[in-house]
N, C-alpha and C positions, 0 to 999 in steps of 0.2 A: 606316459606323462607329457612328452613333447607334443604328441598329437592332440592331447586334451587342451594344452595351453594354446596351441595353434588354432584350434576350433573356437576357444573362448575369445582369442584376439580377433579372429575373422568375424565372429558374430558381433563383437563390440564395434568394429569398424563399420560393419554393415548397418548396425543400429544407428550409429552416428550419421551415416550417410542418409538414412531415412528420417532423421530427426528434423522436424519442421521448425522453421523460424517462428518465434512467438513475440508478440508485442509486449505482453505482460507476463512476467515470470511467475512462478508458483508463489513466491513470497511477496508479490505485489509490485515489484520494481518494473518500471517501463523501459523496455529495451529499444530505445529510439535515439537516433543521432541527428543533430542539426548541422547542416553544412552551409558554408558561405555566409556566416554571420559576423565576420571580422569587422565590417563597417558599423555594426550596431552594438559592439561590445561596450561602448560608453554608457548605454542605457542601464547596464548592470551596476555601474558605479553610481548612477543616480539613485537607484534603490539599493543602497549599500547595506541596509539592515537585513533585507531578505537574502541578499547575496551572501552575507556572513552566516546567516542561519542555515542556508542550504549547503554550506561547505562541509566536507567530511571532517571528522574530529582531528585528524593529523594536520590538516591545513589550518583549521581553526586554532589549534594549540600553537602552531608555528606563528600565526599572526598575533596571538595573545602574548607570547613570550617576546616576540620581536617588537611589539608596540611598547612594552615597558622597558626593555633593555635599550631600545633605540632612543626613547625619550630621556632616560637617565643619562645615557652617554652624550646625547646632544646638549642637554643643559649642563652636563659636566664640562664640556668644552667651552660653553658660554661663561661658566663661573671661572674657568681657568683664564679665559681672555680678560675678564674683568680684573682678576688678580694681577695678570701680566701688565695690563695698561696702567693700573694703579701702583705698580711696582711693589706688590705685597710679597712676592716670591723671595725665597732665601738668596737666590743668585744676584739680586739687586742690593743685598746688604742693607736692609732698611734700618733706620736709627731706632734707638730705644723708645723715643717718643712718637714713633710712627704708628698711626692707627689704621689697620687694614680694613678693606671693605668687608671681608669675611675672615673671622678669626680662624687660625690654624689650617689654612690652605697652603700646603707646601709644594704641591705639584699636581699633575693630572690625576693621579690616583685619589688623593684627598679631595680634589674637586668633584670627581665622580661619586665618592662616598657622600659628600655633602648634598649633591643633587639627589641621590637616592633617599637620604634622610628627609630632605625637604618635601619631595613628591609623595613619599609614603607616610609622611608626618610621624616619623619615629622620634626625632628630637632628642638625641643623646645629650646635648648640652655642651659638648666639647667644641663643636664648630657652630658658629652663629653669625648672623648678619649684624653689622654695626650701622650706626646712623651717619657714617662718614660719606657714603656714596649713594646718591639718588638712583644711579643705574642699578646697583645691587638690589635696592628696595623694589624697584619696578620689576626686575627679573624674578625676584622672589614671589611677588604677587602673580605675575604671569604664569610661572611654573605651577603654582598652587592651583590656579583656576584650570589650567590645561590638564593637570594631573587628576582633578576631580572628574573632568569630562572623559578622559581615557578610562578611569576606573569605572565610571557609570556605564559606558558603552560596552567595554569588554566583559565586565562581570555580568551585565544584563544579557549579553549575547550567550554567555556560558549557561546562565540560569534558564534562558528561553530554550536553548538547545536541549538541556536536560529534561525540562518539563513539557516538551512538545508532545501533543497528543498522538503523533506518529508512533511513539514508543508504545502507547497503549494498544495500538493495532497489532503488536507482536503477540499479544495474548488472545487474539481471535484467530482461530484456525479453521480451515476448510478441509473436507475430505480429499484424499489423493485423487480419487476418480469420481466421475459422475456416472450414474446408472440410468438405464431406461427400462421401465417395467410398468405393469398395470397398477393403478392406484385409484380406488373408488370406481372401478369399471372403465377408466380412461387410461390411455397410454400417456405416461408422464416421464419427464426427465427429472431426476432427483439428485440433490446435492445436500450433503450434511455439513453443518457449521456449528462451532462450539465456542463458548466463552470460557477461557481457562481461569478467570478471576470470579470471585463471588460478587464483586461490585458490578452493577448492571450498566448497560448502555441505554440511555434514555432516548425515546423517540426513534428507535432503530427502523431503518427502511432498507430493503434489499431489492436489487434489480440487476438486470444483465444486459450485455451488448454482444451481439454476434458479429464478428469481424470476418469479412470475406471479400473476395474480388468479384465484382459484378461488371457486366457490360450493358450499357444503356441501349435502348432502341436506336439512338442516334449513333451508336458505335463507339461511344466514349468508355474507356476502361477506368473504373474507379477501384483503386487499391485501398484496402481497409475500409470498405463500405460498412457502415454501422446499421444494424437492425435491432430494434428494441425487443428484449425478451422479458416477459412478465413472469416473475416468480411469486408464489404465494405459499403460505402455510395454512393449516386448517382454520386459524383465527385471523387470516388476512396478512397482508404484507406491510402494514403500518403499525407502529408502536408494539414491536415484538416484546414478549415477556421472555427475556433472554437469560433465564436462570439455569437452563439445562440445554444440552445440544438439541438443535432443531433440524428437521429434514424439510428443506424447501423443495418445491417442485414446480415445473413448468408443464402445463397441459399441452400436449401435441395434438392440436386440432387443425382444421383446414386453414386457419390463419397463421399457423406456426411455420417458421422456416424449416423445421425438422419433419414436416408432414410428408414430404416426398422422399425422405431418406428411408433406408431399410437396413436390416441387420447385415446384409451382404454388401451394401454399398457405402456404409458410413465411413469406412476406413479410406475409401477413395475420395472422400470429400475434402475440400480445402477450406477450413474455417477455424476460428478461434473464439471460444465462448469465454467472455470476461464477466465475472460476477463481482458486484460491488455491494458493500454493506456500509451504510452511513449511520452515524449515531452520535450522541453527546455523552462524554465521559461523566459519570456520576460524581466523581471526586473533584474534578476541576472545572466542570461545565464547558469544556472545550470540545469542539466537534472533531471527529476523526473519521477517516475512511479506510476500510480494509478491502483489498481486492485480490483476486487470483484469476487464473485462466485454465481452460481445458481445451486440448486439441483432440482431433478424432481418435487418436490412440488411447486417450484417457477417458473416453466415453464407452462404458460397457453396456452392451445391449443384452437384455435378458437377465439382469441381476437386480437385486435389492440389497439394502444395507442390513447387516445383522443387528439384532436388538442390543441396545447399549445401556438402557436405564432399567434398574430392578429395584425391588423393595425388600429390605432386610427384615429379619424376624423382630428386630427392635422397633420397626416402624419408620426407619430412615430410608431415604431414597439414595441409591448408589449409582454412580455413573462409571462404567468400565471403559476407559479410553483405549483399552487393548482392542476392542471391537469397533473403534471409531471409523476406520476406513475399510473394515472387513466387509466383503460382499458375499451374497448367497445366490446361486443360480435358481431362477424361477421360470415357469412356463410363461412365455411372452410372445405375442404375435410378432412376426418378423417385419411388419410395417404398419404404420397407422392407417393406411388406406384399407388394408385387409381387415383390421379390427372394425372399422366403421361399416364395411361391406357385410361383415358377419352379423353385426347388430341389425342392419337393415334387413338381411335375409331372415333372421329370427323374428323380426317384427312382422314381416309379411306372412310368415307361416301362421301367425295367430289371427290373421284377418281373412275374410272371405271376399272374393271378387266376382262380380256378375260377368257372364260371358254373353255379349250381345249377339253372337252367332248361334246361340243355342235356342231352339224353338221347341216348345212343348206341344205336341199334337195329341188331341184326345181321341181315344179309340173306344168305340161303342162295343159293349159286351153282348154277345148273342149266345143263346143256349141251344145246343144241338141235341139235348136230351128230350125225348118225347115220352109223354106219359101214355 
């Protein structure tokens, strides 16, 4: 038992040491860090709306609660100051004929409660502003206007956060692995993508970027150099009918960056394939983008995806997501170069070629038989 656990732990550590750094995680998050931007942080305050929307929920709720509690307490202090200056508090022993600026403010607690009632427009009727003080009337108007602004901004931010199309992307899933096999007589890289909702993505477009480190002829090293990868389905890569899982593929031809890779060398390559799916949400008409990535260990050479769509006896189409990322081994050339050489060799076998060095000489026939 101890030896088994030790082997598992050793293999896990070895696997972590071999794990490659990736720019885009499997769920689409970008793993990138920005440094030395302290001098430019004020630009985030200029675009405060986007900054608030991009915050995580725990920070957003902290700001939401702090904005309301802070404004209630601040105006509560101001109401207390007004009552203190006008000598409305019980410690000043006001006379029976004394008219306070605000009825029934006896301390800081009651001033806070009146501030809350004013800004939230509860209006219990026990505490109210009188016409005795112009300062109190101005403060009431100012708090009411500022309260509407805070309510509009914070509630709008919460609603926008909930309804962001980014959440719609959670119901679009990609296969765990990409596979390389023959499709239509061509060597292709295939990926499976599925929409988990019955509502469609309108105007869907899918494409990819291959990220790798390249060295230019001038000797410049470019990290995360981007190469376009064209993905298609049988009906094209524009306006996908995304009602059922689709298998998208990239043809590995002479213009493909995968052309010089082989089954034996692909694991030694250093690249990251990022796949993007853009579309418009049918329910909200908002655009969204779904993305994922594949590293060499997640590209299986010589496999294809198992069937996932079937038809029942009742005439309905059934999608079995148990086989969504399941792969099946198939016979596949170990490199694209070999496949195209094989095709050229077979094409040459069907053709005849003239040999210019071959000369046909005529030989006269003579008869040695004498009658």
